[in-house]
N, C-alpha and C positions, 0 to 999 in steps of 0.2 A: 326464119319465122316470117310467114306471110302476114301482112298488115292490111286491114280494110277498115274504112270509116263508114258507119251505117247510121241510119236515122234511129232515134230513140223509139223503142217499141217495134222495131223491125222483127219479122218472124225469125225464130231460132231453128237451126237444124237439129235433128235428133241427138247428135253426139256433141252437144254444146254444154259447157259449164258457164253459168252466169255469175259474174262477180259484181257485186254492188259496193262501191266505195262510199262510206258514210262518215259524216262528221261526228265527233264525240258529242253525246247527248242528243243526237237527232231522234225525233220521234219515229218509232217503228210500230206499225199497226199489226193487229191480228196475230197470225202465227209467228211472224218475224219478231214482234214485240215480246211474245211469250218465250220464244227461244232465247232471245237476248237476255231476258230477265233470269231465265233458268241457268244460263251459263256465265252470268256476270259480264257479258259483252257490253261495252260502253261506247265503242267506236274510238277508243284510244289508239294512238298511232301504232301501227304494226299488229294490232289485234286481228285475229281471224275467227270466223265462226261458220262451220258447215251447217247448213239448214236443209231439212227435208223440203223439197220444192213445194210450195203451197199450191192449192188448186188454182188453175188458171195460168200457172207459169209453165211454159213448155220446156224449160231447161231440164237436162238430165241431172244437174247438180246446181245448187245455189250456195254461194259463199259470200259472206259479208266481210269486208276489210275496213279497218279503222283508218281514218285520215288524221285523227287528232282534232283539236279544237279549231273551229272554222276561222276564228280571228288570227290564228297562227299558221294556217295552212298556206302552202306555196307550191309552185310548180315542181320543185324537187320532191316535196312530200307526195305529190300525185305520182311521180315516177316510182318512188319507193313502194307505194301502195299497189300500183299496177304490177310491179315485179313480185311483190308478196303474193298477190292473187295468182299470178302464173305459178309461183312455187308451190302453192297449195293444191293445184290441180294438174300439174305438168305430167305426172305419171298415173293419172286416173283412168286411163284407157279411152278417155274422150279426146276428140281431135281439135275442138275449137273452144276458144275462150272469148266470151263476150264481156266487155267491161262497160259498166254504167256509172257515170260520174254525177255528183250532185250539181256540178257546173259543167255543162257539155260544150263550153266555148271551144273554138278552134285551137287556141293555144294550149289549153289544158288537155284536150283530146290528143293533140300531137305529143305532148310530154308523157301522157300515159302510154302511148304507143312506143316511145323511146324507152320507157321503163321496161316494157316487155321485151323489146329487142335486146337490151343490155342484160336483163335478168335471165334470158334464155340461152345465153352464151354457154357453149360447151366445147372443150377441146377433145374431140373423139377420134382423132386421126389414127391413134395406135390401139384403140380398143377393138378386140376381136371376139370376146366371149362374155360380154355383159348380159346378164339375164334380162329377158324381154320386159319383165315387170318393173325393172329399174330404169328403163329407157323412157325418156319423155315421149308422150303420145300426142300432146297438144302441138300442132304445127301451124295453127292459124289464130290470129287475134283480131277480133272485131271490136272497134271502139265506137261507142255511141257518141255522135256529135250533132250539134244543132245545124251545122253547115259542113257537110262532108267535103265539098270542094275546097273551102277555106282551111279545113283541118289538114287535108292532103298537102296544100301549099305550105302550111306551117311545118309539116312533118318533113318535107323534102330536104332542107338543110340538116335536120336532125338525123335523117336516115344516112346522110353522108357522114355525120359524126359517128353514128353507130357502126358503120362499115369501118371507119378508121380505128375506133377503139378495138373492134374485133381483130383488125390487122395487127395492132400492137400486141394484143393478148396472145394471138397466134405466135408471133415472133418470140415473145417471152416464154411461152409454154414449150416451144420446140426443144428436144434434147440436143445437147451440145455436139454429138456426133453428126447431127443433121444440119444444125445452124451454126456454122463456123464463119469466120469473117468474109470469105469469098461468096458463100451462099447468102449471107445477110445482104451483101452488096448487090447480088443478083436480084434479090427480091425487091429491093427499093428501085433498082434499075427498071424493073417491070412496071413500076408506077408511072413511067413515061406515057402509058396509055391514058392516064388522067390529064395529061398536059404538062406534067413536070419535066424539067430538064435535069438529068442525073449524070454526073461525072464520077468515075471511080479511079482513084490513084492507087497504084501498087507500090511495093517496097522500093523499087528502083527510083520511081518518081519522088517518093517521100525522102529518099536518101539525098537526092539532088537538092531538095528544098532544105535539108539540114534538120530533119525531124528526128534527131537522136533520142529525144525523150519518149516519144510514142514508139519508135522502132525498138528501143531497148526492152520494152515490156514484152513484145512478141517474139524476141529472138530465141527463146527456148522452145517455141512451138514449130511443128512441121507445117502448120497452116500459116500462109502469108498474111501479114497485116494489110489492112485496106483503109483508105479514107474515102468515104462517099460524100459527095456534095450534091445536095438536092436544091433546085432553084424553082421558085414560082414567081412569075412576073404577071400579077393580076391587076396592078394599078393602072390607071389611065396613062400615066407616064412611066413607061417601062424602064426608064433610066433613073427614076427617083430612088433616093437612098433607101436601101432595104432594112428590114429588121432581121435578126438572126438568132438561131437556136442551135446549140451544140450538145451532142449526146455522147456520154460514155458508153462504149459498146464492147465491153470485155465479155466475149461470148462464152468463155469459161474461165474461172479464176481459181486455180489451185493455191494461190499465194506465191507461186514460184519457189525459189530456193527457201524463202521464209514460209515454209509449207503450212497450210491451214491444218487443223485437226480433221481427221476423216469424218467424224460425226457431223452430218449436215452438209458436207461438201457438195452433195448432189444438187443442193439448192443454188449453187453458184452458176448454174446455167442462166439464171436471171440477172446476172451482173451486167447485162447489156440493157437493162430496163430503161435507162436514160436515153440511149440511142433508139430503142423501140418507141419511146414516147415522142421523140422528135420526128421519127419516120411517120408515126400516126398523125401528128400535127400537120405535116406537109401533105399527107394523104387527104385530110379533111379540108385543108385550104384549097387544094386543087379540086376536090370533089364538089365543094359548094361554090367554086369559082370566086374565091375571096378577092376583094378589090384592094390588094396589097402586094408589095414586092417582099418576098420572104426567102431566106436562105436557111437550109438545114445542113449541118456538118456532123457526120458520124465517124468517130474514131473507133475502128473495129480491129480487135486483137484477141489473142488467147494468151493467158499468163500460165505458162507451163514450165516445169523444171526438167532440164536435161543438161548435157555437158556444155551447151552453148548458152545456157540461161544467164540472165543478168544476176549479179551477185550483190549482196550487201557490201558496201565499201566502194563499188564502182562509181565513176563520175561520167555523166553523159552531158552532151551539149544540145540544148534545145534549139528549135528554129529561131527563137528570139535572140540567140547568142548567149543566153544565160546558162551557166553550168550548174548541174544538179548532182549533189552527192546522194547516192542511194543508201538509205539507212535500213529500210525494210522493203523487200520486193513485193510484199502484200499491200503496200500503199501505192498501187499501180494506176488506179483510175485517174488520179490527179496528174500523173505523168502523161497519160493519153490526152487529157484535156489541155494540158499546157501547150502542146503543139497544135491541137485542133483549134483552140481559141486564138492563138497567135495567127495562124493561117487565116482564120475567119476575118479578124479585124484588119489584117494586112492586105488581103485581097479585096474584100467587099466593102470596107469602110461603113459598117452598119450604124444605124441610129442607136442601137443597143444590142447586147448579146445576153441571152439567157442560157445557162447550161443546166442540164439535168443529169444526175448521176446517182447510182446506188453506191454512194461513196464511203460511208463510215458506219461501223457499228456504234460509234459514239453518239450519233444522232438518235439511234433507237434507245440508248440509255437515257438520253435527255428528254425525248418526246414520245417514246413508245411507238406503236405501230399505226396510229391513226392520224398523226400529223407529220408533214414533211418540214424540214428546216429551210428557211429562206434567208440567204445572205445577199447583201447588195451594197454597192457604192453609190446608189442613186435613189433618192427618196420617192420620186414620182414613179419610177419603174416598180419599186417594191410595193408601193400602195396599190398600183394597178394589178399586180400579181395577186396580192392578198384579197382584194375586192373580188376578183374573178374566182379565186379559190373558194371563197365563202358562198358565192352564188351557185357554183357547180358542185358543191359537196366534196371537193378535194382540198381539204384544209391545209394551209401553210401557217407556220409560226415564224415571225421575224426573229432572227438570231443576231447577236452582236459581232462586230469586227473590231475589237479593241486594239488600238495601236501597240500597246505594250506587249501583246502576245506575238507580234511579228518577229521579235528577236528569237522566239523559240524555234524558228525554222532557219535561222542563220547557221551556215556551215563553217567549220574551221578551215576547210580546204577548197571550198567552191562558193558559188554565189548564193546557193540555197540548198537545204537538204529536204528530202521528200517526206519527212514526218517530224513533228515536234513533240512526240511522245504521247502518252495516254491522257494527261490532263488537258481538257479542252480540245480533244482530238478532232472533233468536227469543225471547230472554229479555226484551228491552225491549218486544216486541210483546205478550208475556204480561202484562208489568207495566202496559202501557196498558189492557188489558182489565180487569185487577184493579181499576183506579180506578173501575170502573162496577159493581162487585159489591156495594157498600154493606155490606161485612162479612159477607155470607152465605157459608157454607162453599161453596167453589168449586174446580173443577178445569178446566183448559184442556188439551185434547188437540190438538196440532199434528200433523195427519195428512197433511201435504203429500207426504211420501215414500211413504205406504202406501195411499193411496186408489186408485192406478192403478199397475199393474205391466206393464212392457213391456221384456223378457220376464218371464213369471211364474216363480217358483221354488217354488211351492207347488201340489201336485197338485189340491187342492180349490178352487183359485182360478185359473181359466184367464186367459190374457193379457187385459189390459184392466182394467175396473172390478172392484175386489175386494170392495166392500161392507164394507171395514174399519170396525170399531167396533160393528156391529150385534151380533155374537156376544159380544164382551167386555162390553158394557153389559147385554145380556140376562142373561148369567151373573151379573154383579154384582147386578142387581136380584133375580134369583131366589134367590141365596144370602144376601143381606144385608138386603133391604128388603121382602120380601113377608111378610105376616102372616096 
């Protein structure tokens, strides 16, 4: 999507749809007022109204989009309204969308542009026969701004964010025969063009490190497991203690020997959504040249059943030295994270670690598909994450880590077992991960319900991969950890 900032009242090209974003209850004169009254359009958030362009308006089509009440409006609401406007005209046959805002400040104009960029995302790589009338025709968005230069400056870091979210969505959308661990690692390796440093460890290197927990998950697959280490040194002091993010990257999850039911198994291509989000975060930090030292660790595996696959009842030894009894091979993400997190804290000594994982169905039972669960051993880190999530519209809900539940993952024959059963399943999964943090400030985000939406309820996030986590982590880093 091409973005341009123009002066209010600038001439319109013949194939332009004009979208005016209006506050609830705003006075609309003449034809617009009559149309609004006839349709009960009030400007409530998310409302749209197609209007026959009045005399004197050069646009081929005019759309009103509601922003909601002026006193409650915010930048996120402008993003959603802009994305809604795009959705209303995207397949109209017109090529340009002009957005007019009641407040054409540089910041809000930039956020409107971000809304269109995010809302226009499509994963079209494998479409070959889509009817022309269903394909989006709008390829350019013009956003009216009082100061185009300032708006462009405000949009530059947001454009880097949009690129990173699209990168994550692409990863999560790819079919598993295309995006397997080595291919995932190759795609993040290519981000070195942004200034990142990327290392990739193969199975032999991980075996030397003692990563029996991670390697056990992938031993049933013909695809080798990988550990990708992404490094961004943007702080003035390149040796300053970094912050760190760890992602679960199960590129396909059959459940292993504890095989999942066939219905819906195709969705398990997005079981690498946590690693996708961490990769996207590192993408945006490098893209906007963030003044911070940050590490991203991606544990990349496939969980497949074959004659060499891990069995229920096996005992593996993690990099930490802790032994793990395998109760259910479908509780595999925490096994990947156990070694990735230990490696992260052991090598990089970070200020904190945040892991992201599509970890449990239990979190969906608890919170549904609009909230991700946040577990943490550190109050400040948890508060920073939740504040950023609210600002960016990627909501988190703080979940408990009650000490009495820890006994549920004690094993009769090893140090720990990989599942504590169905009751409190998301909690005991988090408590399992906590055993491998070595006391480092840590948060675990269970994004099983938010990494993929079908259908979508957010105009800036079309159906499918959401890129959840990139925005909230980028916001938290920008506001709390850059110096």
